[in-house]
N, CA, C and O atoms as CSV, one atom per row, in Angstrom:
chain,resi,resn,atom,element,x,y,z
A,1,MET,N,N,0.983,-1.666,-0.063
A,1,MET,CA,C,-0.083,0.118,-0.043
A,1,MET,C,C,1.048,1.245,0.062
A,1,MET,O,O,2.111,1.250,0.682
A,2,LEU,N,N,0.385,2.289,-0.845
A,2,LEU,CA,C,1.586,3.221,-0.810
A,2,LEU,C,C,0.605,4.697,-0.358
A,2,LEU,O,O,-0.519,5.084,-0.674
A,3,VAL,N,N,1.524,5.151,0.393
A,3,VAL,CA,C,0.885,6.365,1.181
A,3,VAL,C,C,1.880,7.384,1.289
A,3,VAL,O,O,3.073,7.268,1.568
A,4,LYS,N,N,1.088,8.575,0.978
A,4,LYS,CA,C,1.739,9.873,0.565
A,4,LYS,C,C,1.403,10.784,1.870
A,4,LYS,O,O,0.260,11.060,2.236
A,5,PHE,N,N,2.535,11.176,2.469
A,5,PHE,CA,C,2.349,12.291,3.341
A,5,PHE,C,C,3.490,13.294,3.224
A,5,PHE,O,O,4.666,12.936,3.290
A,6,ARG,N,N,3.173,14.360,3.077
A,6,ARG,CA,C,3.839,15.681,2.924
A,6,ARG,C,C,4.876,15.532,1.681
A,6,ARG,O,O,6.095,15.594,1.846
A,7,ASP,N,N,4.379,15.368,0.666
A,7,ASP,CA,C,5.217,15.193,-0.713
A,7,ASP,C,C,5.783,14.226,-0.750
A,7,ASP,O,O,6.054,13.980,-1.925
A,8,ARG,N,N,6.218,13.328,0.044
A,8,ARG,CA,C,6.902,12.245,-0.236
A,8,ARG,C,C,5.650,10.641,-0.044
A,8,ARG,O,O,4.577,10.462,0.532
A,9,VAL,N,N,6.429,9.921,-0.757
A,9,VAL,CA,C,5.452,8.993,-1.022
A,9,VAL,C,C,6.225,7.449,-0.097
A,9,VAL,O,O,7.375,7.068,-0.312
A,10,TYR,N,N,5.566,6.992,0.587
A,10,TYR,CA,C,5.776,5.990,1.400
A,10,TYR,C,C,5.531,4.749,1.260
A,10,TYR,O,O,4.408,4.578,0.785
A,11,THR,N,N,6.259,3.516,1.529
A,11,THR,CA,C,5.201,1.803,1.675
A,11,THR,C,C,6.182,1.212,2.552
A,11,THR,O,O,7.255,1.608,3.008
A,12,LYS,N,N,5.331,-0.132,2.683
A,12,LYS,CA,C,5.862,-0.954,3.602
A,12,LYS,C,C,6.391,-2.247,2.693
A,12,LYS,O,O,5.739,-2.318,1.651
A,13,SER,N,N,7.196,-3.075,2.789
A,13,SER,CA,C,7.143,-4.227,1.939
A,13,SER,C,C,8.006,-5.208,2.740
A,13,SER,O,O,9.109,-4.813,3.119
A,14,ASN,N,N,7.640,-6.332,3.003
A,14,ASN,CA,C,8.425,-7.314,3.885
A,14,ASN,C,C,9.234,-6.885,5.211
A,14,ASN,O,O,10.343,-7.277,5.574
A,15,GLY,N,N,8.295,-5.897,5.877
A,15,GLY,CA,C,8.704,-5.369,6.979
A,15,GLY,C,C,9.729,-4.134,6.810
A,15,GLY,O,O,10.112,-3.558,7.829
A,16,LYS,N,N,10.203,-3.696,5.469
A,16,LYS,CA,C,11.054,-2.721,5.296
A,16,LYS,C,C,10.329,-1.472,4.864
A,16,LYS,O,O,9.447,-1.458,4.005
A,17,LEU,N,N,10.742,-0.499,5.483
A,17,LEU,CA,C,9.965,0.964,5.099
A,17,LEU,C,C,10.819,1.265,4.021
A,17,LEU,O,O,12.040,1.150,4.127
A,18,LEU,N,N,10.007,1.817,2.522
A,18,LEU,CA,C,10.556,2.138,1.379
A,18,LEU,C,C,9.869,3.586,1.171
A,18,LEU,O,O,8.677,3.789,1.399
A,19,VAL,N,N,10.762,4.548,0.717
A,19,VAL,CA,C,10.799,5.681,0.212
A,19,VAL,C,C,10.709,5.779,-0.964
A,19,VAL,O,O,11.285,4.878,-1.575
A,20,TRP,N,N,9.916,6.960,-1.912
A,20,TRP,CA,C,9.971,7.115,-3.202
A,20,TRP,C,C,11.280,8.070,-3.122
A,20,TRP,O,O,11.513,8.684,-2.081
A,21,ASP,N,N,12.227,8.190,-4.391
A,21,ASP,CA,C,12.802,9.090,-4.224
A,21,ASP,C,C,12.979,9.266,-5.501
A,21,ASP,O,O,13.663,8.466,-6.140
A,22,SER,N,N,12.208,10.676,-6.266
A,22,SER,CA,C,11.985,11.260,-7.416
A,22,SER,C,C,13.632,11.119,-8.043
A,22,SER,O,O,13.822,10.451,-9.059
A,23,SER,N,N,14.626,11.722,-7.427
A,23,SER,CA,C,15.800,12.043,-8.183
A,23,SER,C,C,16.651,10.956,-8.565
A,23,SER,O,O,17.495,11.028,-9.458
A,24,TRP,N,N,16.404,9.935,-7.858
A,24,TRP,CA,C,16.966,8.383,-8.246
A,24,TRP,C,C,15.770,7.430,-8.912
A,24,TRP,O,O,15.916,6.214,-9.033
A,25,THR,N,N,14.645,8.097,-9.303
A,25,THR,CA,C,13.604,7.477,-10.016
A,25,THR,C,C,13.750,5.884,-9.312
A,25,THR,O,O,14.064,4.914,-10.003
A,26,ASN,N,N,13.606,5.834,-8.550
A,26,ASN,CA,C,13.558,4.496,-7.586
A,26,ASN,C,C,13.031,4.563,-6.196
A,26,ASN,O,O,13.105,5.692,-5.710
A,27,PHE,N,N,12.498,3.607,-5.402
A,27,PHE,CA,C,12.175,3.263,-3.964
A,27,PHE,C,C,13.687,2.992,-3.401
A,27,PHE,O,O,14.540,2.361,-4.026
A,28,ARG,N,N,13.882,3.629,-2.004
A,28,ARG,CA,C,15.139,3.681,-1.827
A,28,ARG,C,C,14.886,2.930,0.084
A,28,ARG,O,O,14.600,3.875,0.820
A,29,PRO,N,N,14.924,1.976,0.642
A,29,PRO,CA,C,14.807,1.609,2.151
A,29,PRO,C,C,15.666,2.511,2.716
A,29,PRO,O,O,16.736,2.956,2.301
A,30,CYS,N,N,14.890,2.776,3.984
A,30,CYS,CA,C,15.383,3.591,4.903
A,30,CYS,C,C,15.149,2.883,6.523
A,30,CYS,O,O,14.041,2.432,6.816
A,31,GLU,N,N,16.191,2.846,7.418
A,31,GLU,CA,C,15.653,2.406,8.934
A,31,GLU,C,C,14.396,2.883,9.309
A,31,GLU,O,O,13.576,2.147,9.860
A,32,LYS,N,N,14.153,4.198,9.024
A,32,LYS,CA,C,13.135,4.680,9.876
A,32,LYS,C,C,12.714,6.067,9.463
A,32,LYS,O,O,13.456,6.760,8.767
A,33,ILE,N,N,11.597,6.465,9.857
A,33,ILE,CA,C,10.925,7.592,9.131
A,33,ILE,C,C,10.877,8.382,10.648
A,33,ILE,O,O,10.255,7.858,11.572
A,34,VAL,N,N,11.604,9.719,10.831
A,34,VAL,CA,C,11.618,10.473,12.340
A,34,VAL,C,C,11.221,11.877,11.985
A,34,VAL,O,O,11.044,12.314,10.848
A,35,TRP,N,N,11.100,12.561,13.201
A,35,TRP,CA,C,10.781,13.725,13.196
A,35,TRP,C,C,12.193,14.276,13.774
A,35,TRP,O,O,12.786,13.956,14.804
A,36,ASN,N,N,12.609,15.427,12.534
A,36,ASN,CA,C,13.838,16.120,12.806
A,36,ASN,C,C,13.596,17.394,13.914
A,36,ASN,O,O,12.885,18.277,13.434
A,37,PRO,N,N,13.969,17.604,15.049
A,37,PRO,CA,C,13.400,18.699,15.760
A,37,PRO,C,C,14.626,20.244,15.425
A,37,PRO,O,O,14.497,21.350,15.950
A,38,LEU,N,N,15.536,19.907,14.603
A,38,LEU,CA,C,16.363,21.235,14.210
A,38,LEU,C,C,15.749,21.805,13.161
A,38,LEU,O,O,15.689,23.034,13.125
A,39,THR,N,N,15.096,20.907,11.963
A,39,THR,CA,C,14.574,21.395,10.770
A,39,THR,C,C,12.899,21.351,10.867
A,39,THR,O,O,12.156,21.680,9.942
A,40,LYS,N,N,12.521,20.938,12.007
A,40,LYS,CA,C,10.952,20.899,12.517
A,40,LYS,C,C,9.884,19.839,11.196
A,40,LYS,O,O,8.678,19.968,10.985
A,41,GLU,N,N,10.765,18.943,10.575
A,41,GLU,CA,C,10.349,18.199,9.291
A,41,GLU,C,C,10.200,16.947,9.626
A,41,GLU,O,O,10.888,16.518,10.553
A,42,VAL,N,N,9.345,16.151,9.005
A,42,VAL,CA,C,9.525,14.383,8.749
A,42,VAL,C,C,9.956,14.235,7.828
A,42,VAL,O,O,9.665,14.823,6.787
A,43,GLU,N,N,11.061,13.100,8.042
A,43,GLU,CA,C,12.128,12.831,7.011
A,43,GLU,C,C,12.528,11.440,7.108
A,43,GLU,O,O,12.277,10.922,8.196
A,44,PRO,N,N,13.190,10.579,6.081
A,44,PRO,CA,C,13.298,9.278,6.339
A,44,PRO,C,C,15.017,9.481,6.987
A,44,PRO,O,O,15.742,10.467,6.852
A,45,PHE,N,N,15.222,8.592,7.479
A,45,PHE,CA,C,16.708,8.420,7.817
A,45,PHE,C,C,17.142,7.082,7.445
A,45,PHE,O,O,16.420,6.119,7.703
A,46,TYR,N,N,18.430,6.920,6.772
A,46,TYR,CA,C,18.542,5.960,5.882
A,46,TYR,C,C,19.874,5.469,6.584
A,46,TYR,O,O,20.302,4.425,6.092
A,47,GLY,N,N,20.618,5.983,7.616
A,47,GLY,CA,C,21.396,5.274,8.526
A,47,GLY,C,C,22.384,4.267,7.844
A,47,GLY,O,O,23.238,4.738,7.093
A,48,GLN,N,N,22.331,2.937,8.047
A,48,GLN,CA,C,23.516,2.050,7.362
A,48,GLN,C,C,23.429,2.139,5.539
A,48,GLN,O,O,24.323,1.908,4.725
A,49,TYR,N,N,22.157,2.515,5.334
A,49,TYR,CA,C,22.182,2.303,4.115
A,49,TYR,C,C,23.135,3.535,3.244
A,49,TYR,O,O,23.412,3.245,2.081
A,50,VAL,N,N,23.478,4.465,3.614
A,50,VAL,CA,C,24.441,5.545,3.288
A,50,VAL,C,C,25.715,5.764,4.063
A,50,VAL,O,O,26.417,6.770,4.165
A,51,SER,N,N,25.823,4.614,4.560
A,51,SER,CA,C,27.241,4.495,5.840
A,51,SER,C,C,28.613,4.855,4.868
A,51,SER,O,O,29.413,5.787,4.949
A,52,GLU,N,N,28.547,3.965,4.132
A,52,GLU,CA,C,29.848,3.939,3.034
A,52,GLU,C,C,29.707,4.421,1.928
A,52,GLU,O,O,28.986,3.829,1.125
A,53,ILE,N,N,30.371,5.671,1.553
A,53,ILE,CA,C,30.304,6.648,0.210
A,53,ILE,C,C,30.835,5.577,-0.998
A,53,ILE,O,O,30.442,5.568,-2.165
A,54,PHE,N,N,31.691,4.811,-0.472
A,54,PHE,CA,C,32.184,4.056,-1.872
A,54,PHE,C,C,31.670,2.966,-2.241
A,54,PHE,O,O,32.137,2.399,-3.229
A,55,ASP,N,N,30.378,2.309,-1.398
A,55,ASP,CA,C,30.005,1.054,-1.666
A,55,ASP,C,C,29.215,1.207,-3.218
A,55,ASP,O,O,28.888,2.214,-3.846
A,56,ARG,N,N,29.098,0.033,-3.463
A,56,ARG,CA,C,28.287,-0.502,-5.036
A,56,ARG,C,C,27.104,0.091,-4.679
A,56,ARG,O,O,26.667,1.142,-5.147
A,57,ASN,N,N,26.576,-0.621,-3.816
A,57,ASN,CA,C,24.845,-0.218,-3.307
A,57,ASN,C,C,24.668,0.810,-2.163
A,57,ASN,O,O,24.128,0.757,-1.058
A,58,TYR,N,N,25.446,1.931,-2.973
A,58,TYR,CA,C,25.241,2.805,-2.088
A,58,TYR,C,C,23.460,3.386,-1.983
A,58,TYR,O,O,22.771,3.614,-2.978
A,59,GLY,N,N,23.022,3.524,-0.637
A,59,GLY,CA,C,21.879,3.870,-0.641
A,59,GLY,C,C,20.907,2.701,-0.594
A,59,GLY,O,O,19.755,2.975,-0.259
A,60,TYR,N,N,21.189,1.502,-0.867
A,60,TYR,CA,C,20.301,0.564,-0.989
A,60,TYR,C,C,20.814,-0.724,-0.185
A,60,TYR,O,O,20.082,-1.701,-0.027
A,61,GLY,N,N,21.919,-0.670,0.235
A,61,GLY,CA,C,22.696,-1.722,0.859
A,61,GLY,C,C,22.664,-3.046,0.286
A,61,GLY,O,O,23.146,-3.051,-0.847
A,62,ASP,N,N,22.170,-4.417,0.776
A,62,ASP,CA,C,21.757,-5.455,-0.124
A,62,ASP,C,C,20.531,-5.542,-0.474
A,62,ASP,O,O,20.182,-6.711,-0.634
A,63,LEU,N,N,19.573,-4.625,-0.694
A,63,LEU,CA,C,18.548,-4.599,-1.095
A,63,LEU,C,C,18.364,-3.986,-2.340
A,63,LEU,O,O,17.298,-3.389,-2.492
A,64,HIS,N,N,19.450,-4.005,-3.591
A,64,HIS,CA,C,19.247,-3.045,-4.432
A,64,HIS,C,C,18.392,-4.069,-5.368
A,64,HIS,O,O,17.589,-3.484,-6.095
A,65,ASP,N,N,18.409,-5.219,-5.463
A,65,ASP,CA,C,17.643,-5.860,-6.540
A,65,ASP,C,C,16.155,-5.856,-5.972
A,65,ASP,O,O,15.188,-5.749,-6.726
A,66,PHE,N,N,16.068,-5.951,-4.923
A,66,PHE,CA,C,14.526,-5.917,-4.165
A,66,PHE,C,C,14.039,-4.477,-4.729
A,66,PHE,O,O,13.010,-4.509,-5.404
A,67,CYS,N,N,14.614,-3.307,-4.545
A,67,CYS,CA,C,14.130,-2.148,-4.988
A,67,CYS,C,C,13.898,-2.194,-6.400
A,67,CYS,O,O,12.780,-1.924,-6.838
A,68,VAL,N,N,14.527,-2.405,-6.902
A,68,VAL,CA,C,14.066,-2.107,-8.318
A,68,VAL,C,C,13.440,-2.879,-9.059
A,68,VAL,O,O,12.948,-2.582,-10.148
A,69,GLU,N,N,13.409,-4.067,-8.452
A,69,GLU,CA,C,11.972,-4.859,-9.048
A,69,GLU,C,C,10.606,-4.250,-8.146
A,69,GLU,O,O,9.472,-4.341,-8.617
A,70,PHE,N,N,10.917,-3.512,-6.560
A,70,PHE,CA,C,9.536,-3.291,-6.548
A,70,PHE,C,C,9.252,-1.841,-7.237
A,70,PHE,O,O,8.150,-1.377,-7.530
A,71,THR,N,N,10.479,-1.273,-7.410
A,71,THR,CA,C,9.858,-0.101,-8.379
A,71,THR,C,C,9.375,-0.257,-9.783
A,71,THR,O,O,8.765,0.655,-10.340
A,72,ASP,N,N,9.685,-1.612,-10.476
A,72,ASP,CA,C,8.958,-1.939,-11.718
A,72,ASP,C,C,7.866,-2.321,-11.667
A,72,ASP,O,O,7.209,-2.404,-12.705
A,73,LYS,N,N,7.183,-2.772,-10.090
A,73,LYS,CA,C,5.849,-3.559,-10.294
A,73,LYS,C,C,4.995,-1.977,-9.793
A,73,LYS,O,O,3.837,-1.749,-10.141
A,74,PHE,N,N,5.745,-1.093,-9.015
A,74,PHE,CA,C,4.479,-0.187,-8.357
A,74,PHE,C,C,4.837,1.303,-8.950
A,74,PHE,O,O,4.187,2.257,-8.523
A,75,VAL,N,N,5.825,1.501,-9.893
A,75,VAL,CA,C,5.556,2.722,-10.434
A,75,VAL,C,C,4.920,3.698,-11.155
A,75,VAL,O,O,5.106,4.904,-11.324
A,76,ASP,N,N,3.900,2.658,-11.651
A,76,ASP,CA,C,2.790,3.655,-12.095
A,76,ASP,C,C,1.829,3.592,-10.884
A,76,ASP,O,O,0.795,3.917,-11.468
A,77,LYS,N,N,1.617,3.480,-10.143
A,77,LYS,CA,C,0.781,3.674,-9.000
A,77,LYS,C,C,1.215,4.847,-8.167
A,77,LYS,O,O,0.271,5.250,-7.487
A,78,ILE,N,N,2.075,5.379,-8.028
A,78,ILE,CA,C,2.820,6.302,-7.240
A,78,ILE,C,C,1.674,7.613,-7.140
A,78,ILE,O,O,1.235,8.189,-6.145
A,79,ALA,N,N,1.390,7.819,-8.609
A,79,ALA,CA,C,0.221,9.127,-8.282
A,79,ALA,C,C,-0.920,8.531,-7.859
A,79,ALA,O,O,-1.767,9.401,-7.653
A,80,SER,N,N,-1.372,7.318,-7.610
A,80,SER,CA,C,-2.545,7.339,-6.867
A,80,SER,C,C,-2.686,6.929,-5.360
A,80,SER,O,O,-3.738,6.680,-4.772
A,81,ALA,N,N,-1.585,6.913,-4.925
A,81,ALA,CA,C,-1.271,6.938,-3.420
A,81,ALA,C,C,-1.888,7.620,-2.680
A,81,ALA,O,O,-1.833,8.826,-2.916
A,82,SER,N,N,-2.768,7.139,-1.430
A,82,SER,CA,C,-3.666,7.340,-0.693
A,82,SER,C,C,-3.009,8.348,-0.066
A,82,SER,O,O,-1.822,8.159,0.199
A,83,GLU,N,N,-3.701,9.744,0.335
A,83,GLU,CA,C,-2.965,10.644,1.216
A,83,GLU,C,C,-3.140,10.613,2.627
A,83,GLU,O,O,-4.296,10.446,3.018
A,84,ILE,N,N,-2.127,10.755,3.578
A,84,ILE,CA,C,-2.220,11.021,5.031
A,84,ILE,C,C,-2.065,12.083,5.339
A,84,ILE,O,O,-0.890,12.439,5.249
A,85,THR,N,N,-3.137,13.234,5.886
A,85,THR,CA,C,-2.769,14.259,6.331
A,85,THR,C,C,-2.589,14.773,7.674
A,85,THR,O,O,-2.224,15.905,7.992
A,86,ASP,N,N,-2.948,13.621,8.556
A,86,ASP,CA,C,-2.640,13.672,10.109
A,86,ASP,C,C,-1.751,13.028,10.612
A,86,ASP,O,O,-1.760,11.802,10.505
A,87,ILE,N,N,-0.725,13.710,11.312
A,87,ILE,CA,C,0.494,13.096,11.671
A,87,ILE,C,C,0.216,11.738,12.517
A,87,ILE,O,O,0.590,10.621,12.158
A,88,ASP,N,N,-0.544,12.045,13.767
A,88,ASP,CA,C,-0.771,10.699,14.575
A,88,ASP,C,C,-1.216,9.670,13.584
A,88,ASP,O,O,-0.679,8.607,13.896
A,89,GLN,N,N,-1.866,9.550,12.666
A,89,GLN,CA,C,-2.533,8.634,11.674
A,89,GLN,C,C,-1.236,8.070,11.127
A,89,GLN,O,O,-1.114,6.845,11.140
A,90,PHE,N,N,-0.380,8.722,10.708
A,90,PHE,CA,C,0.649,8.211,9.944
A,90,PHE,C,C,2.037,7.891,10.947
A,90,PHE,O,O,2.992,7.392,10.353
A,91,TRP,N,N,2.135,8.052,11.866
A,91,TRP,CA,C,2.981,7.746,12.947
A,91,TRP,C,C,2.478,6.119,13.615
A,91,TRP,O,O,3.335,5.395,14.121
A,92,ARG,N,N,1.457,5.814,13.562
A,92,ARG,CA,C,0.452,4.805,13.698
A,92,ARG,C,C,0.584,3.838,12.287
A,92,ARG,O,O,0.638,2.616,12.427
A,93,TRP,N,N,0.626,4.368,11.111
A,93,TRP,CA,C,0.915,3.700,10.024
A,93,TRP,C,C,2.405,2.600,9.974
A,93,TRP,O,O,2.569,1.411,9.699
A,94,THR,N,N,3.339,3.762,10.407
A,94,THR,CA,C,4.610,3.287,10.513
A,94,THR,C,C,4.986,1.975,11.597
A,94,THR,O,O,5.930,1.237,11.317
A,95,ASP,N,N,4.345,1.801,12.580
A,95,ASP,CA,C,4.693,1.035,13.424
A,95,ASP,C,C,5.878,0.963,14.037
A,95,ASP,O,O,6.370,-0.131,14.315
A,96,GLN,N,N,6.419,1.996,14.291
A,96,GLN,CA,C,7.843,2.281,14.829
A,96,GLN,C,C,7.561,2.632,16.529
A,96,GLN,O,O,6.433,3.001,16.856
A,97,PRO,N,N,8.337,2.532,17.271
A,97,PRO,CA,C,8.253,2.757,19.025
A,97,PRO,C,C,8.342,4.448,18.689
A,97,PRO,O,O,9.118,4.869,17.831
A,98,LEU,N,N,7.389,5.410,19.529
A,98,LEU,CA,C,7.180,6.392,19.453
A,98,LEU,C,C,8.060,6.751,20.991
A,98,LEU,O,O,8.340,5.991,21.918
A,99,THR,N,N,8.309,8.043,20.828
A,99,THR,CA,C,8.786,8.842,21.953
A,99,THR,C,C,7.647,10.208,22.149
A,99,THR,O,O,7.153,10.855,21.226
A,100,TRP,N,N,7.380,10.439,23.859
A,100,TRP,CA,C,6.361,11.514,23.917
A,100,TRP,C,C,7.283,12.645,24.264
A,100,TRP,O,O,8.062,12.873,25.189
A,101,ILE,N,N,6.825,13.396,22.956
A,101,ILE,CA,C,8.063,14.629,23.485
A,101,ILE,C,C,6.729,15.896,23.114
A,101,ILE,O,O,6.015,15.826,22.114
A,102,GLY,N,N,6.631,17.057,24.228
A,102,GLY,CA,C,6.010,17.946,23.974
A,102,GLY,C,C,4.862,17.338,24.227
A,102,GLY,O,O,4.672,16.571,25.171
A,103,ASP,N,N,3.795,17.765,23.119
A,103,ASP,CA,C,2.306,17.228,23.143
A,103,ASP,C,C,1.684,16.292,22.079
A,103,ASP,O,O,0.521,16.242,21.677
A,104,ARG,N,N,2.828,15.524,21.714
A,104,ARG,CA,C,2.514,14.127,21.086
A,104,ARG,C,C,3.394,13.378,20.942
A,104,ARG,O,O,4.508,13.725,21.336
A,105,TYR,N,N,3.213,12.093,20.330
A,105,TYR,CA,C,4.231,10.948,20.197
A,105,TYR,C,C,4.873,11.115,18.893
A,105,TYR,O,O,4.165,11.395,17.925
A,106,VAL,N,N,6.095,10.979,18.764
A,106,VAL,CA,C,6.864,11.203,17.507
A,106,VAL,C,C,8.228,10.015,17.853
A,106,VAL,O,O,8.605,9.351,18.818
A,107,VAL,N,N,8.645,10.237,16.440
A,107,VAL,CA,C,10.128,9.377,16.243
A,107,VAL,C,C,11.052,10.467,16.311
A,107,VAL,O,O,11.063,11.445,15.563
A,108,VAL,N,N,11.788,10.239,17.217
A,108,VAL,CA,C,12.778,11.255,17.401
A,108,VAL,C,C,13.961,10.836,16.307
A,108,VAL,O,O,14.065,9.644,16.016
A,109,HIS,N,N,14.923,11.888,15.654
A,109,HIS,CA,C,15.889,11.818,15.056
A,109,HIS,C,C,17.108,11.169,15.533
A,109,HIS,O,O,17.578,11.885,16.417
A,110,PRO,N,N,17.980,9.917,15.302
A,110,PRO,CA,C,18.868,9.591,16.225
A,110,PRO,C,C,19.782,10.851,16.711
A,110,PRO,O,O,20.045,11.123,17.882
A,111,CYS,N,N,20.108,11.394,15.820
A,111,CYS,CA,C,21.331,12.383,15.821
A,111,CYS,C,C,20.910,13.193,17.252
A,111,CYS,O,O,21.666,13.420,18.197
A,112,THR,N,N,19.661,13.515,17.146
A,112,THR,CA,C,19.220,14.308,18.280
A,112,THR,C,C,18.821,13.842,19.853
A,112,THR,O,O,18.284,14.523,20.727
A,113,GLU,N,N,19.280,12.420,19.903
A,113,GLU,CA,C,18.435,12.039,21.084
A,113,GLU,C,C,19.599,12.539,22.309
A,113,GLU,O,O,20.807,12.354,22.162
A,114,MET,N,N,19.051,13.135,23.406
A,114,MET,CA,C,19.736,13.485,24.400
A,114,MET,C,C,19.641,12.460,25.396
A,114,MET,O,O,18.946,11.448,25.310
A,115,GLN,N,N,20.444,12.813,26.419
A,115,GLN,CA,C,20.761,11.905,27.544
A,115,GLN,C,C,20.155,12.617,28.821
A,115,GLN,O,O,20.065,11.921,29.833
A,116,ASN,N,N,19.805,13.703,28.870
A,116,ASN,CA,C,18.845,14.435,30.247
A,116,ASN,C,C,18.276,15.225,29.694
A,116,ASN,O,O,18.482,15.667,28.563
A,117,LYS,N,N,17.129,15.616,30.785
A,117,LYS,CA,C,16.001,16.756,30.315
A,117,LYS,C,C,16.532,17.712,30.369
A,117,LYS,O,O,15.765,18.455,29.756
A,118,GLU,N,N,17.453,18.366,30.714
A,118,GLU,CA,C,17.939,19.881,30.223
A,118,GLU,C,C,18.261,19.757,28.968
A,118,GLU,O,O,17.650,20.510,28.209
A,119,GLU,N,N,19.249,18.845,28.366
A,119,GLU,CA,C,19.089,19.028,26.530
A,119,GLU,C,C,18.067,18.679,26.043
A,119,GLU,O,O,18.151,18.976,24.851
A,120,TYR,N,N,16.780,18.047,26.311
A,120,TYR,CA,C,15.757,18.281,25.567
A,120,TYR,C,C,14.865,19.576,25.592
A,120,TYR,O,O,14.170,20.018,24.678
A,121,ARG,N,N,15.027,20.013,26.693
A,121,ARG,CA,C,14.452,21.588,27.121
A,121,ARG,C,C,15.404,22.220,26.392
A,121,ARG,O,O,14.735,22.974,25.685
A,122,ARG,N,N,16.451,22.374,26.141
A,122,ARG,CA,C,16.806,23.261,25.414
A,122,ARG,C,C,16.870,23.154,23.620
A,122,ARG,O,O,16.826,24.030,22.756
A,123,VAL,N,N,16.972,21.905,23.560
A,123,VAL,CA,C,16.686,21.647,21.849
A,123,VAL,C,C,15.152,21.592,21.236
A,123,VAL,O,O,14.903,21.811,20.051
A,124,PHE,N,N,14.040,21.220,22.365
A,124,PHE,CA,C,12.795,21.441,21.940
A,124,PHE,C,C,12.135,22.643,22.306
A,124,PHE,O,O,11.177,23.131,21.707
A,125,GLU,N,N,12.777,23.167,23.470
A,125,GLU,CA,C,12.159,24.496,24.041
A,125,GLU,C,C,10.689,24.553,24.676
A,125,GLU,O,O,9.691,25.262,24.544
A,126,LEU,N,N,11.078,23.423,25.441
A,126,LEU,CA,C,10.077,22.710,26.256
A,126,LEU,C,C,10.239,23.450,27.592
A,126,LEU,O,O,11.257,24.119,27.769
A,127,ARG,N,N,9.180,23.361,28.654
A,127,ARG,CA,C,9.340,23.563,29.841
A,127,ARG,C,C,9.429,22.317,30.664
A,127,ARG,O,O,8.872,21.309,30.229
A,128,ARG,N,N,10.019,22.275,31.718
A,128,ARG,CA,C,10.712,20.826,32.462
A,128,ARG,C,C,9.433,20.330,32.898
A,128,ARG,O,O,9.399,19.100,32.905
A,129,LYS,N,N,8.410,20.876,33.249
A,129,LYS,CA,C,7.202,19.809,33.581
A,129,LYS,C,C,6.542,19.150,32.635
A,129,LYS,O,O,5.777,18.236,32.945
A,130,THR,N,N,6.723,19.482,31.477
A,130,THR,CA,C,6.055,18.917,30.230
A,130,THR,C,C,6.821,17.913,29.864
A,130,THR,O,O,6.164,17.081,29.238
A,131,LEU,N,N,7.893,17.644,29.983
A,131,LEU,CA,C,9.120,16.276,29.863
A,131,LEU,C,C,8.758,15.168,31.180
A,131,LEU,O,O,9.031,13.970,31.101
A,132,LYS,N,N,8.207,15.696,32.191
A,132,LYS,CA,C,8.216,14.504,33.336
A,132,LYS,C,C,7.326,13.520,32.961
A,132,LYS,O,O,7.648,12.358,33.207
A,133,ARG,N,N,6.571,13.679,32.570
A,133,ARG,CA,C,5.518,12.639,32.175
A,133,ARG,C,C,4.263,13.019,31.193
A,133,ARG,O,O,4.078,14.155,30.758
A,134,LEU,N,N,3.486,11.967,30.932
A,134,LEU,CA,C,2.509,12.056,29.940
A,134,LEU,C,C,1.147,12.768,30.953
A,134,LEU,O,O,0.921,12.650,32.157
A,135,PRO,N,N,0.518,13.418,30.025
A,135,PRO,CA,C,-0.937,14.155,30.720
A,135,PRO,C,C,-1.590,13.299,31.183
A,135,PRO,O,O,-1.347,12.180,30.731
A,136,ARG,N,N,-2.474,13.379,32.051
A,136,ARG,CA,C,-3.396,12.251,32.775
A,136,ARG,C,C,-4.232,11.769,31.406
A,136,ARG,O,O,-4.212,10.543,31.300
A,137,THR,N,N,-4.757,12.256,30.636
A,137,THR,CA,C,-5.731,11.885,29.595
A,137,THR,C,C,-4.634,10.751,28.630
A,137,THR,O,O,-4.991,9.644,28.227
A,138,PHE,N,N,-3.754,11.147,28.490
A,138,PHE,CA,C,-2.880,9.989,28.013
A,138,PHE,C,C,-2.173,8.897,28.847
A,138,PHE,O,O,-1.498,8.089,28.210
A,139,ARG,N,N,-2.242,8.768,30.204
A,139,ARG,CA,C,-1.799,7.911,30.737
A,139,ARG,C,C,-2.987,6.934,31.116
A,139,ARG,O,O,-2.695,5.792,31.470
A,140,GLY,N,N,-4.097,7.265,31.067
A,140,GLY,CA,C,-5.494,6.263,31.220
A,140,GLY,C,C,-5.979,6.456,32.687
A,140,GLY,O,O,-7.187,6.253,32.805
A,141,THR,N,N,-5.505,6.706,33.525
A,141,THR,CA,C,-5.879,6.992,34.585
A,141,THR,C,C,-6.215,8.439,35.219
A,141,THR,O,O,-5.498,9.417,35.010
A,142,ILE,N,N,-7.157,8.468,35.863
A,142,ILE,CA,C,-7.565,9.903,36.461
A,142,ILE,C,C,-7.292,9.760,38.127
A,142,ILE,O,O,-7.551,8.664,38.623
A,143,ARG,N,N,-6.797,10.788,38.967
A,143,ARG,CA,C,-6.486,10.642,40.216
A,143,ARG,C,C,-7.189,11.227,40.988
A,143,ARG,O,O,-6.937,12.304,40.447
A,144,THR,N,N,-7.999,11.566,41.946
A,144,THR,CA,C,-8.795,12.289,42.566
A,144,THR,C,C,-8.720,12.256,44.018
A,144,THR,O,O,-8.582,11.181,44.601
A,145,LYS,N,N,-8.811,13.487,44.712
A,145,LYS,CA,C,-8.682,13.362,46.029
A,145,LYS,C,C,-9.644,12.753,46.682
A,145,LYS,O,O,-10.669,12.426,46.084
A,146,ARG,N,N,-9.505,12.545,47.777
A,146,ARG,CA,C,-10.382,12.140,48.798
A,146,ARG,C,C,-11.149,13.082,49.528
A,146,ARG,O,O,-10.458,14.070,49.776
A,147,LEU,N,N,-12.282,13.170,49.962
A,147,LEU,CA,C,-12.639,13.944,50.663
A,147,LEU,C,C,-12.756,13.559,52.333
A,147,LEU,O,O,-12.978,12.424,52.754
A,148,PRO,N,N,-12.594,14.530,53.007
A,148,PRO,CA,C,-12.436,13.974,54.454
A,148,PRO,C,C,-13.663,13.511,55.350
A,148,PRO,O,O,-13.470,13.080,56.487
């Protein structure tokens, strides 16, 4: 199933996330789809697929033949990809582990994963209280005080 989100076409096949790259005219594998807090954009994270610049299969790893065959099958269906406009629905579609940042769940770019709350506050411009825990409505329990 091809999905379009913010001018990019994504799909999942055999447990792999694939992204349509119009400059390469091919689907490319990516490790995950992440939110980059510095650019404030959702983007594919290629990771190991682009780690060695002199590799014959740069950008594909060992999935080059699979991506070429997949592109040949589905290249004519790219224009008819179903569009997702809601970011929360898109994150559910990706089936990735999510992190609570600010007011929603996201997949954070690995280069910006911080070790402590002070770094998160500086990068994400959040109050300390927001980073402590999820709001009550998201935790599923509402605590009330007992009257004397």
